[in-house]
NUMIPA-952427 format. One record per residue: residue in one letter; x negated, y negated, z of N, C-alpha, C in turn. Coordinates in steps of 0.1 Angstrom, whole numbers, plus 5000, padded with zeros to 4 digits. Atoms other than C-alpha are relative to their C-alpha. Layout:
N
AXYZXYZXYZ...
***
This chain:
610
M499250134999500050005000499149885000F500850124998497349755011499150004986S500750025013495449844978500949954988N499050065011498449764956500149865002Q500050124996498749454975498949894993I501350085006495049344965500149994985K499750005014495849454930501049894995L499050095004498849254927499449855003S500750144996496948944944499049954988V501150025011494148984918500749964987L499350015013496549004888500749865001L499350134999498548694901498949894997K501150095001495248504905499549994986T500649995011493948614873501049934988T499050065009497248524855500049845000S500250144997497148174872498849944993F501250065006493648114861500150004985L499849995014494448224825500849894995L498950115003497548004823499349865002S500650134998495547704838498849974990M501050015010492747764813500749974986F499250035013495347764784500649875001C499550164998496947434797498949914997W501250095000493447294800499849994985Q500449995012492847394763501049934992L498950085008496147234752499549855002V500350164999494946874765498649974999I501550035000491146904764499749904987A500250065012491146774729500349855000Q499650134997492846444740499649945014K500450064987491446224767500249875000K499850144996492745904781499049965011I501250054991489945694797500849955013D499550054988490745644833499449865005L500450154997490745274841500449965013T499950054987491245284879498849965006D501150074997487745204882498950044989L501049985011484445234862499250125000K500849874999483445584868500050074987E500049945013484145684832498749974991F500950075007481245464822498750015007N501349984995477445484826499449865004N500750124995475945214849500649884995A499450135004478444934841499549885006G500650134994477044584844501049915008G499250084992478544314864501049914992N498950085010480344154833501250094998W498849925003482744454833500850015013H499050014989485844464856501150084997I498949935001488844674863501249905005A499150104995492144454864501450064998G498649955000495944504867500749914990D499650075010496644214844499149904993V501050115006494943954820500849934990K499450105009495743664800498849914995A500750085007494043444775500549884995D499450135006494843084766499649984985Y500250005015495243074728499549854996T500550145005494242704728498849975005K501450034995490942714747499150124997N500949905003487842894736499550075014H500549914990486643174757500649995015D499350024986489343134784500950125002L499549884996490243474797499950035013S500049974985491343564832500750125003F499249884996492543854851500449995015T499649974985494343964883499650135004P500449864993493444254907501150114996G499349885003494844604899499150084992T500649895008494044894876500750004987G499349965013494745004841499449904989I500650085010492744734822498549975002L501450015000489144694813499749874994V500350145005487744344810498549994999N501350044999484544204799499949844999L500350144999483643854810498349975002P501550014999479943804801499549875004T500650114995477743554818498549984996P501350015003474143434813499250125006N500749904994473043694838500450135000D499349875001475543974833500749994986R499649995013476044074797499650144992K500349865005475444444793501150074993D499049905008476944674768500650115008L499549904991479144944782499950144993Y500049865005478645324775500950095007T499349894994480845614782499050115005N500849904995479545904802500150124990F499949895011480846154774499449964987K500450015014479446194741500950054990H499149955010481346244708499450024987G500349975013481046374674501349944991D498950055007484246364652501049955010I499150034989486846164671501149914991D499150095002490045974667500149905013L500150104991489945644688501149924999E498750095000493145464698499949915012L500050084988493345164721500849864997D499650145000494844814729498949915003C501150094997492544524729500849874999M499650134999493044144736498749914999M501250095001490643874725500449875004A499950144997490043534738499749914989K500350085011490043254716498549984997G501450015004486643234696499150125005S500749884995485643564710499550094989N500649925011483343824693499650115009S500549864994482744194703499950094991G499949915010482544524688500050135007I500249864995482844904693499250084991Y500849935007480145114683500050155002L500049885002480645464672498850075004Q501349934997478045714687498949885005G501050114997476445364697499349944989R500850035012475445314661500849934989Y499350065012478245214637501149915006E499350114994479944894647501549984993I498750075003483744824643500149865005Q500150134995483844454645501549965008L498950074992486244284671499849855001L500250165003486743904665501449945001D498850085001489343644670500149964987S499850035014490343634634501549954997W498650055001493743474640500049904987G499750105009494843274609499150024989V500949975011492043424585500750034989V499349955013493443444550499250114993N500949915008490443614533498950075009P500949954989488743844560498750054993R501649945003484943944558499750115009S500349884993483244244572499949955014S500450044985482444034604501549965006D498850014994486344004609500550105007M499349894992488744194631500150134992G499749875006488644564623498950024987G500949985012485844524595498850095005I501149934997482744754594498849924998Y501350105001479544544602499250034990E501249975008476644514580499050095006R501249944995473544714583498949914993Y501250065005469944584577499250104992D500849925006467744704551498649924996N501050075000464244564556499150024987S500849975012462944704523500449904990R499450115010465044424504499449895001P500550144999464044084496500849925010E499450104988464743794522501349964994G498750045002468443694521500850124993Q499149885006469544044507499950115010K500349884991468744254538501250055004N498949954997472244264549501050064990I499349935011474244524530501150085007D499149894997477144774532501049965011G498950034992479544564552501350034994H498849975005483244644547501149915006A499050084995485744374549501550075000P498549955000489444464559500849964987R499250055012491944484530500849875001Q499150124998494144234547499749955015N500150034988494044034578501250025009T498849974993496644194603499749955015S500350044987495044044635501049915006K499150074993497043874662499349885006A500450124992496743544682499250045013P500749984986494343524712501150015012G499149994989496043644743501250114997L499049895002498243914726499250134997W500649865001497644284727500150044984Q500249955013496444434695499850155001H500249855002496644814685498950044990L501149975008493544954670499750174998K500149855004493145324655498850014992I501249965008489845464642499950144999S500449855003489345804627498549994995F501550015003485545874625499550154999Q500849865001483546174611498449985001A501550014996480146214626499250054988P501049945010477046284604499950155004K500249864998476346644600498650054995F501649955000472946844604500050134998E500449854999471547164596498549995005G501250004993468747184620499949835002A500450154999467046834621500349904988V499850075013468146754585501449954998K498550055001471246544580500350044985V499449955014473346704552501349934996K498650085004476446464553499949885008N500050114994476546104562501249985009A498850054992478945964588500949934990R499250065008482145834576501449945008I498850054994485145624585501150044992L498749965008488345804574500949905001S499050105001490445524584499949905013I500050104989490745204604501549944999E498750044999494345094615500249895010L499950114992495044744629501549965000N498750054999498444664643501050084990G499049925007500144944624499850004985I500350015015498344874589498650065000I501249965003495645074575499149894992I500950115007492844814567498850054992L501249955004490045044558500350145000E500049844999489745414548498950054989N500949935008487345654534498749934996I501250085002484145454539498850095004E501149924996480845644540499049895005L500850094992478245504564498750064997F501249945004474845564549498949995010A501050024989472945444581500649925011P499550074990473545284613500249844996T499750145002474944924613499049925008A501050104993473044614625500450015015G499750004987472744614664500150155006S499949854996472645004666499050025011V500749964989471345164697498750064996S501249945007468845354673500450034987E499849985013468245394638499950154997V500149865004467845764642501550065003E498749954998471245944637500150145008V499849884991472646234658501350054998A498749935001475446474659501149945010T499150074989476946324693499249905006D500650094991476346034713501049925007A499150074994478145794736500749904992L499250125006480845544726499549885008R500550144995479545174732500949894998I499250135003481444864737499049885002Q501050124999479544534731500449915011G499750084990479244324760499449875004D500750134999477144034754500349874992H499550115007479143814732501149945006G498750084996482743734740500950075010Q498949954991485643794764501050084993V499149915006487744084756500650095011A499249904991490144334773500550124992F499449895007491144684767501050075009K499249914992493844924778500350124992N499449885009495445254768498950064991I501149955008491945384755500250164999V499849885001492645724741499050074990I501149945010489845964726500650144997K499849875004490746274705498750074995Q501049925004487846504701500450084987M499749945012488146624665499150104993D501149905005485546914662500350145000K499549854998487447234667500150074986P500049965013487447484640501550024995Q498750015005490347484617500550154998P499349875004492847784611499650054987V500549935013491948014582501150094996L499249905004494248214561499350124992S500549885008493448574548500950104996D499349895005494848874531501349964995L498750035006497448694513500650074989M499449915012499848874491501149914995L499150075007501948694466501350094995T498949935006505548814457500849904993V499150095008507648654430501250064995I498549965002511348694425500549894989K499450115008512848524393501549975002G498650045000516048324395500049865009N499950124992517448024411500550035014F499649974987517648054449500149885009E499850134990519047744471500050045014K500049954986519247964502499650145001E500449894999517848264516500950134996A499149905002520948474513500250024985D500049995016520748434473499050134996L501049915004517848684475500550145001N499449864999520048984485500150064988G499949915012519449264462499349974988K500850055012517049074439498750085000K501249915000514049274427498849914995E501350095003510549134424499450024987S500550005013508949054393498550015000L501550024998505349014405499750025014K500549984985503349124435498550024997K501549995001499549064438499549945011P500850104990496848954463499649874993T500550115005495848604460499149935011A500950074989493448354478500549885004I499550154995495448034481501650004997I498550025001499147924484500249904991S499950105012500247744452501250034992T498949985011503147694428499450024986N500749995013500547714399499850164999I500249865000501148094393499950044984D500349965013499648254362501250094994G498949905005502348424340501449965004I498650064996505348234357500349874995P499550135004507047964339500449915011D499650094989507647654361501649964998N498650015001511347714362500450075013G499549934989513547934384499250125006F500749894994511648144408500049995015M500550014984510848234445498850075000A501249954999507348274454499850025017K500549974986506348434489498850045002Y501349974998503048444502500150055015A500149954988502348674533498650045003G501549954997499048714551500049985014T500249994988497448654582499249845004I500750124996496448314601499250035012H501049974990493248314622500149875008I500050124991493648084653498750015009K501249994993490248004669500049905011E499950094989491347724692501550005004A498549984994494447794715500649855002G499350134997497047504717501249984991K498850035007499947344700499649964986Y500450025014499847344661501449954993Q498950065008502047104639499950054986F500149945016502947234603501049904994R499050095007504547004578500050054986M499849955013505847124544500549894993V499450105009506446894514500150074987T499749935013508047034482500549904992R499250065011509246914449500450114992G499549915008511347094426500950115007G499449904992512947304453499849985016T500150034984512547384491499350135002G500849904995510647624512500350035014T499949954987510447814544498550055006L501449974995507447884569500350085014K499949924988507148164595498650035005I501149964995504448224619500150085012N499949904987504048514644501450054999N498549965001507648614630501149915007Q499150104995508948304643500249894989Q499950105011510648074617499949875004L500050144996509647724619500749914991I499350095009510947554587500850094992Y499249945007513947654568500449934987F499550065014515347604532500949885004G499350134996516647254533499249884993N500650125004515046914530498650024993S501449995006511946844508498849975008R501050034990509946724538500650045014Q499649924985510146934571498749995008D501249974992507846984600500550065014S499849934988507747194631498750025007S501149984992505447304659500150145006I500149894993504247614676498850025009V501149984990502047694706499350144996L500649865003499347984697498850005007P501249954993496748144717499050024989T501049955011493448244698500550134996G499849875005493848544677500749994984D499650015014495348654644501650034999F498549985000499048634635500749994986P499450005013501448704606500449854996F499750145006501948404583500650024987E499249995013504448364556500749884995V499450135006505348084532500850044988A499349965012508248114507500349854993F499650135008508947854479501050034990S499149985010512047834458500249894991K499950115010511947644425501350024993Y498849995006515447584414500549874992M499850125006515247234400499250004988D500849985011514347274364499449874994W500450135005513946904356498849935008V501050054991511246844383498850115000K501349905000507547004382500150045014S500249964986507047214411498849975008S501250024991504847134441500350055013L499749954988504247284473498649965010I501250034991501847134501500450045016V499849974987501547274536498849945009Y500850064992499947064561499850055015T500049974985498647144598499149935007E500950054990496946994627500350065013G500049944988496047114660499249955012P500850074989494247064693498449994995G501350045005490946884682499850034986I500049975014491846954646500849894993R499350105008492646674622501050074991E499149945009495646734598499350024987F500749955012494446924568501050084991I499049925009496147094537499450155000I500449875001496047464542500350094989S499749945014497547544508499149944991D500750055011496247454475499949845000P500050155000495047084477500249944987T500050055013495147044440501650014995N498649985003499047124441500849865002I499250124999499946754449500549954986P499450065012502146604422499449894997V500750115006500346374399501049894993D499250075007503446224384500849895008L499350084992504346004412499849854995P499950145006505245624403498849925006D500950094995502545374405500649895009P499250094990503245134435500249854992I499950145004504744804425499949905013L500350094988503344544450500149854995I499850145002504344184451499149915009Q500750104993501943914462500649865000A499650135000502743574473499049904999N501050105001500243354458500549865001E499150134995502743064464501250035007N498749994994505743024484501050084992T499349925008507843314471501250065007I498849944996511443444476500250124991L499549905006512743784468501050065008R498949954993516043924478500150154998S500449865001516144294484501150065012F499649924987517644574508499050015010I501149974993515644634538500650095010D499649894989515944944561499149965013L500550044987515444864598499550145007P500349884991513745104624501050095005N498849924994517145214637500750084988K499449945012517845354600501149914995K499250055007520245094593499649914988R500550085014520244874560500449875002I499650155004520344504557500149994985V499750015016521944444522500049874995H500050145004521744074521498749945005A501350074996518044014529499349924992V500850095008515843734518498750015005N501549994995512143794519499349874995V500750115004509943494521498550005002G501449995000506243504514499349884998S500650114999503543254517498550034996P501649985002499743214504499450025014Q500650004989498943174541500050145007K499749854996500043554545500850015012I499150004990502643474568501550014992N498749965007506043644557501050035010Y498849974991509643704571501150034991T498749965008513043844562501049925009F498850074994516143634568501450094996D498749935001519543824572501049904997M499050105003522243614553501250045009D498749974992524943804572500249975012N499950054986523843704606499449865002G500550144998522043374599498750015008S501250004991518743494615498950094994I501349935003515243624610499950115010F500249874992514543994621499050054999Q501349945000511144064611499149884995L501050095005507943864605498850104998W501249925002504643994593498949924994R501250085003501143884588499350104990G500749935011499244004556500750014986D499350005014500444114520501450005002F498550034999503944054509500950124999L498949915001506244324495499450114992D500149885009506144694482501450024995A498749995006509044704457500050124992T499949885006508445044445501450074999R498849925000511545204456501149904993M499150095005513444884444500050004985W500150035015512244874408499450134993T500549875007511145254401501350064995G499049935006513545414377501349915002R498850084995517145314388499949925011G500350084988515845194420501250025010D498950024990517645174453500249865006G499950154995517244804459499349975012T500750034986514944854489498449964998A501350055000511844664495499250025013K500749984988509144714523498949915003A501150094997506744474542498750074998L501449965001503144534533499049975011G500850044989501744374564500350075013S499949954987501644434601501349915006V498750064998505344374611500249975014L499550034987506644194642501450024998Y498549965000510244344647500749925010L499450084989512444104666501550055004G498949934995515244354670501149994989P498850015009518544404651500649884998P499450145002519944094635501349985006T498650044993522643914655500049834998F499850135001523943564655499149935009P500950074990521343324670500949895007I499250124994524043064679501350055006N498949954994526843114702500849885009Q499450104991529442914724499650055014M500449954986528442944761500949915008S499050074989531242834786499249995013S500850004987528642934815498850084998S501349935001525243064820500050155000T499849865001526643414824500850064988T499049965011528743414792499250114991P500949885009527743754772499949924987W500350055014526243694738500850074991K499249935008528543774711499150054988T500849955010527043994684500750054986D499349975014529844024656500949874998T499450135007531843774636501349975005T498750024996535143814654500249875007G499850124994536543474661498949894999M501350095000533143304651500249894986E500050095010534243154618498849984992F501450015007531043234601500250014988T499950015014530543154566498549974994T501450025006527043174548500049904989K500050095010526142884526498850004992G501249985011522943014508498949915006Y501250074996519742834511499649904989T500550115009517942524495498550015001L501350004999514242484488499649845000D500750145000512042164497499050014988D500950015010509242044474498950095000K501249904998506742294487500650145001G499549875001509142584483500550075013F499549944987510042624520501650005000P498450014999513842734525500549935011S499150064988516442574546501250114998F498849925001519242844553501149915007K498950064997522742714557501150095005F498849944998525842834575501049925008K499150064992529042734591500450105011I499649914989530042874626500749925011L499350074989532642774651500249864998G499750125004533342464631498849914998A501350085001529642344632499450044986S500850005011527442314601498550005004V501549994995523842464608499250014990T501049985010520842434588498650035008D501249964994517642634598499049994989K501150025010514542484581498950085006I500949924994511842734583498649974991K501350025007508142664574498950065006V501149914994504842844579499049885006L500850094993502642674604498649994993E501550035006499142514594499150125006K501049905000496442784593500650125002G499349875000499043054592500150065014Y500049954988499543074629501450075004G498749964996503243164627501049914992I498950055007506543014617500549885009Q499250114992508542684628501450014995H498550035002512342664631500349875003E499350124998513942344628501450005000I498749954999517542394637500949855000L499150145000519942084627501550065001V498549964997523642114639500849884998E499150115003526341884625501550055005K498649984996530041864641499950115012N500249894989528842054673501049955011T499050054988531842014697500250115010K499749894992531642354715499150065009N501049964992528842364738499150134994L500749905006526642564714498650025004S501449974996523442734725499350094989W500849915011520642904704499250105009R500849904995519043224714498750024992L501450005007515343214707499350145002A500749864997514443574720501050075006D499349904992516243884732498850114999A501149894999513544134745499950055014K500149934986512544354774499449915011A500850104989510244094790499849864992I500350145005509943704785499449935013V500750074987507643504808499649864995E500450145003507143134807498549975006I501450014994503243074810499649865001S500450134997503142714807501449914995P498950065005505942444801500350004985G499750005015507742514768499450124994L500849895007505342814761500450135007F499549884994506743164765499250134993I500649895006505243504760500950115000V498949925000507343784749499550154998D500149845000507444184753498750055002D501549964996504144254771499049954991K501150085007502243984752499950074986S499949975015503544074717500049874993Y500050125007504143724706500349885009Y499750114992504543364717501349934993I499050085004507543124716499649865005R500250134993506842754719500949904994V498750095002509742504723499549855000E500550154998509142144715501049925009N499150094992510741884738500750085011S499449904990511342174765500449945011E499750084986511441904793501449954998S498650065001514641764778501150114996L499149905003516242084764500250115010H500149904989515542304794500550164996P499949855005515342654777500050085013T500049934988516142904803500150174996I500149845001515443304808501050055009R499049944992518343504818500050154998E500049865004519043874821501450054997Q498649945004521844064804499750134995N500149865004522244434803498750065000G501449954997518744484816498849964990R501050065008517044274789500049855003K500250154998515843914789500449934988E499850075012517143654766499549865005L500650145000515543304760501149904993I499050085006518343044754499949865003A499950144998518542674749501149944994P498850075005521442444746499449934989I500450085013521642254713501149914998Q499150105003523241934704499949984984D500050015014522041814671498650064994K501249965005518441944668499350085010L500849904991516242224682498750044990T501149965009512642284670499050095011Y500749914993510642574681499150104990S500949935010507742794667499850175006I500449874996507043184669498450034995L501649995001503243234672499750175002F500249854998501943594665498750034993
***
């Protein structure tokens, strides 16, 4: 009896250990830097601090301050303390994701492996960015070249999507480390992509050597992440590292079975005979001897998992639909042309099956299966040449002058704005106005519009912003009648007597949108601010007899940081109200959200800075 208890105890402990090891493997590929203190870093200098909150005055150079707490990493260099910061861990291939805040005029950088600098700079308002601007890949030195030509291989962002000082910016970097066979480098380092505030600004850049300011000219397989500390004031939070150096899953022993016919669901296969069965090396719809029309192709084999964890699979088809099974579990079913699913797998070999049904004769067939897993970047596990080549060329609209284009716009909540007016400017500040609600619902910094869906073939009328979008929420009327400070804000037209009156253009091409509401005539004159810092509203109201108020913002958080200057939604953008001392804009709470409201008589002027 006692012996059996010992065996049971050992079994439970072993099971617990294996389970904990498996869970550890699930999360080890992703690491969030602990910012409760500086223990994640090697011998941090006195210029580095841990903070609970941070702010930077966008009007003053190098003016960043913090309050006590945890969760934010802050660099405040001084003449005596200006050390760079190094992580305790070393990295090879990684995805790095973080939020950063720049002080006005500030300059810093992130050095991958301490050697390859991604620039951090206050680039607010820059129209034509250089390699030294926010998100650029800094130049390297080549001393063998003539004077004045030594700086080479810098890479400027495609467009400037950087925000104002004092606002949080989101940066994502995918980095592939150099590869070595022994001491010999056989593959250069590479930036797979850099994304700033939701827009890819650089991708697929080969790094032939370390950039200027590198910790060493000698390249290595792994080294510490380094943050520049000797130049400017900067803050960071939500730093997440994904080590991406684990072995990819591999397919083997694939057997192809083909059944001719048009099959839109699996039940259609009942009683059908196969017309071809043979071993194959790869999953593809390019099958010798089979015309590209009605057929079902099944691939069955083994998938070898070398790293335990959660795996995501994504299938994209053209000309038909497909299914995916792993370890006898069906993950993707016949249906949409784009589907994804996930499965948790331990190490080992498992049955793998993909089926593709081609039943649309008018479309060339294509099947792509993507996968990603713990420490494994997404890659194509099927035939990578099977990507369709007959996709339409993108139709991109640039605003080299003040430009207006009407279209449909799809919102994040899947709703569609059908009377949208898109306004673009050469300062790279753009916005969309909803004529049905008399309000702007999105602004963006960067290039103007992608009209591919709008103008390809029959088109569906939908355009998409090309730059980094600041979404202001579902469009609703910005003006209401307020009988008291607690009057709920109306969001529909019932009893509002709303009528749109279109828009007019001034001599510079800036629009003024006009509408009638509650008996009043309203004009919203909108212009781009000097240097492209944002937009300005000038609201003019005639025949205002009903205590009208204007809602400047509806957000999760709104804080007044100085008279007439408000910061919105965890430091996402600013609102600056002119003559606030006489208008008395107020912040109130409604249904768990904050609203910034100002009474309006005949005029209200305010700006959105982002």
